[in-house]
C-alpha positions as CSV (number, residue, x, y, z in Angstrom):
1,M,45.6,1.1,10.4
2,E,42.6,0.2,12.6
3,I,39.6,-1.5,11.0
4,N,36.2,-1.1,12.6
5,I,33.9,-4.1,12.0
6,L,30.2,-3.6,12.3
7,T,28.1,-6.2,14.2
8,N,25.2,-7.8,12.5
9,Y,22.8,-5.7,14.6
10,Q,24.6,-2.4,13.5
11,L,24.5,-3.5,9.9
12,I,20.8,-4.4,10.1
13,A,20.1,-1.0,11.7
14,I,21.9,0.8,8.9
15,I,20.0,-1.1,6.3
16,I,16.7,-0.3,7.9
17,M,17.6,3.4,8.2
18,V,18.5,3.5,4.4
19,M,15.3,1.6,3.5
20,Q,13.2,4.1,5.6
21,M,14.9,7.1,3.9
22,E,14.1,5.6,0.5
23,N,10.5,4.8,1.2
24,K,9.5,8.3,2.3
25,Q,8.3,11.0,0.0
26,I,6.2,14.2,0.1
27,S,3.3,13.7,-2.3
28,S,2.0,16.7,-4.2
29,K,-0.8,18.8,-2.7
30,E,-3.1,17.4,-5.4
31,Q,-2.2,13.8,-4.6
32,V,-2.9,14.3,-0.9
33,E,-6.2,16.0,-1.7
34,N,-7.1,13.1,-4.0
35,F,-6.2,10.6,-1.3
36,L,-8.4,12.4,1.3
37,L,-11.3,12.7,-1.1
38,E,-11.1,8.9,-1.9
39,L,-10.8,8.0,1.8
40,K,-13.8,10.1,2.8
41,H,-15.8,8.8,-0.2
42,I,-15.2,5.2,0.9
43,I,-16.0,6.0,4.6
44,N,-19.2,7.9,3.7
45,D,-20.4,5.3,1.3
46,K,-23.6,3.6,2.6
47,K,-22.1,0.2,1.8
48,F,-19.1,0.9,4.1
49,N,-19.1,-1.5,7.0
50,I,-16.7,-0.5,9.8
51,N,-16.3,-4.1,11.0
52,E,-15.6,-5.6,7.5
53,D,-14.0,-2.7,5.6
54,F,-11.8,-1.2,8.3
55,D,-8.8,-2.8,9.9
56,I,-6.6,-1.3,12.6
57,L,-3.3,-2.7,14.0
58,L,-3.6,-2.2,17.7
59,K,-0.1,-3.4,18.6
60,K,3.0,-4.1,16.5
61,K,5.2,-7.2,17.2
62,N,8.0,-5.2,18.8
63,E,5.8,-3.0,21.1
64,T,5.3,-3.8,24.7
65,D,2.1,-3.8,26.6
66,D,3.2,-0.8,28.8
67,D,4.3,1.3,25.8
68,A,2.2,4.5,26.0
69,Y,2.7,5.1,22.3
70,T,0.9,2.0,21.0
71,T,-2.3,2.4,19.2
72,K,-4.0,0.2,21.7
73,N,-2.9,2.3,24.7
74,T,-3.6,5.6,23.0
75,L,-7.2,4.4,22.3
76,I,-7.6,3.5,25.9
77,Q,-6.2,6.8,27.1
78,L,-8.6,8.7,24.7
79,N,-11.5,6.4,25.4
80,Y,-11.8,5.8,21.7
81,D,-13.1,2.9,19.6
82,K,-13.1,2.2,15.8
83,N,-16.0,4.7,15.3
84,D,-13.9,7.5,16.8
85,I,-10.9,6.6,14.6
86,I,-13.2,6.7,11.5
87,R,-14.6,10.1,12.6
88,N,-11.0,11.4,12.9
89,L,-10.1,10.0,9.5
90,K,-13.1,11.8,7.9
91,E,-11.9,15.0,9.5
92,L,-8.3,14.8,8.2
93,K,-7.1,17.9,6.4
94,I,-4.3,18.5,4.0
95,S,-2.6,20.8,6.5
96,E,-2.2,17.7,8.8
97,Y,-0.3,15.7,6.2
98,I,3.3,14.7,6.9
99,E,4.5,12.3,4.3
100,T,3.8,9.2,2.1
101,L,5.5,5.9,2.8
102,T,6.0,2.8,0.7
103,D,4.7,-0.3,2.4
104,V,8.1,-2.0,2.9
105,K,6.4,-5.4,3.5
106,N,4.8,-5.2,0.1
107,V,6.1,-2.6,-2.2
108,Y,3.4,-3.4,-4.8
109,S,0.6,-2.6,-2.4
110,P,-0.8,1.0,-2.0
111,Q,1.2,3.5,0.0
112,F,0.7,4.6,3.6
113,W,-0.3,8.3,4.1
114,V,0.9,9.9,7.3
115,F,-0.9,12.7,9.2
116,I,-0.6,14.3,12.6
117,K,-3.8,15.3,14.2
118,R,-4.1,17.3,17.5
119,I,-6.5,15.5,19.9
120,N,-6.9,16.6,23.5
121,L,-3.9,18.9,23.1
122,K,-1.6,16.0,22.0
123,Q,-0.3,15.1,18.6
124,V,-1.6,11.8,17.3
125,Y,0.3,10.0,14.6
126,I,-1.9,8.5,12.0
127,K,-0.7,6.2,9.2
128,V,-3.4,4.9,6.9
129,K,-3.9,3.4,3.5
130,I,-6.7,2.5,1.2
131,R,-6.0,-1.2,0.6
132,S,-8.6,-1.6,-2.1
133,I,-10.6,1.2,-3.8
134,Q,-12.9,-1.4,-5.5
135,N,-13.6,-3.3,-2.3
136,R,-13.6,-0.2,0.0
137,K,-11.0,-1.5,2.4
138,I,-9.1,0.8,4.7
139,F,-6.1,-0.2,6.9
140,C,-4.9,2.0,9.7
141,I,-1.5,0.8,10.9
142,S,-1.0,3.6,13.4
143,F,-3.2,5.8,15.5
144,H,-1.1,6.7,18.5
145,F,0.4,9.6,20.4
146,A,3.4,10.9,18.5
147,R,6.7,9.9,20.1
148,F,8.3,13.1,19.1
149,Q,6.9,16.6,18.4
150,V,6.2,17.1,14.7
151,N,6.5,20.6,13.3
152,N,7.2,19.9,9.6
153,F,3.9,20.1,7.8
154,P,4.5,20.5,4.0
155,Y,1.0,22.0,3.4
156,G,0.3,23.4,6.9
């Protein structure tokens, strides 16, 4: 009998895949609508300050500078800045919703909401959360060209 032994890397990859499967869900239409209403309410509030109340992660640790799918490189290609991202967040529709994700780095923090928006004929992957409703804080962890074509829109 032959026994296959997994390397540490294979085991870690399997654990990550299982965690990713467990942290995904399709929120109800009402939940997505409520999230979008709250997001737009925060952005449209006169007290909202884009430099203090909006954070964006331009590049993740494992991404390289020449990766065309980083937020930083997508923004360069689109000639976008924070104001353009905020404008696109205000324009998000329920039909562009993909899924809701648990923040695996802090399962007690608010969830990430994932959308695909078509910009300049390309799909842009957007992952955003409201960090704090009371303090009007928004965190966009992803705003980049989609690595793969997405066709599964639960409400689209």
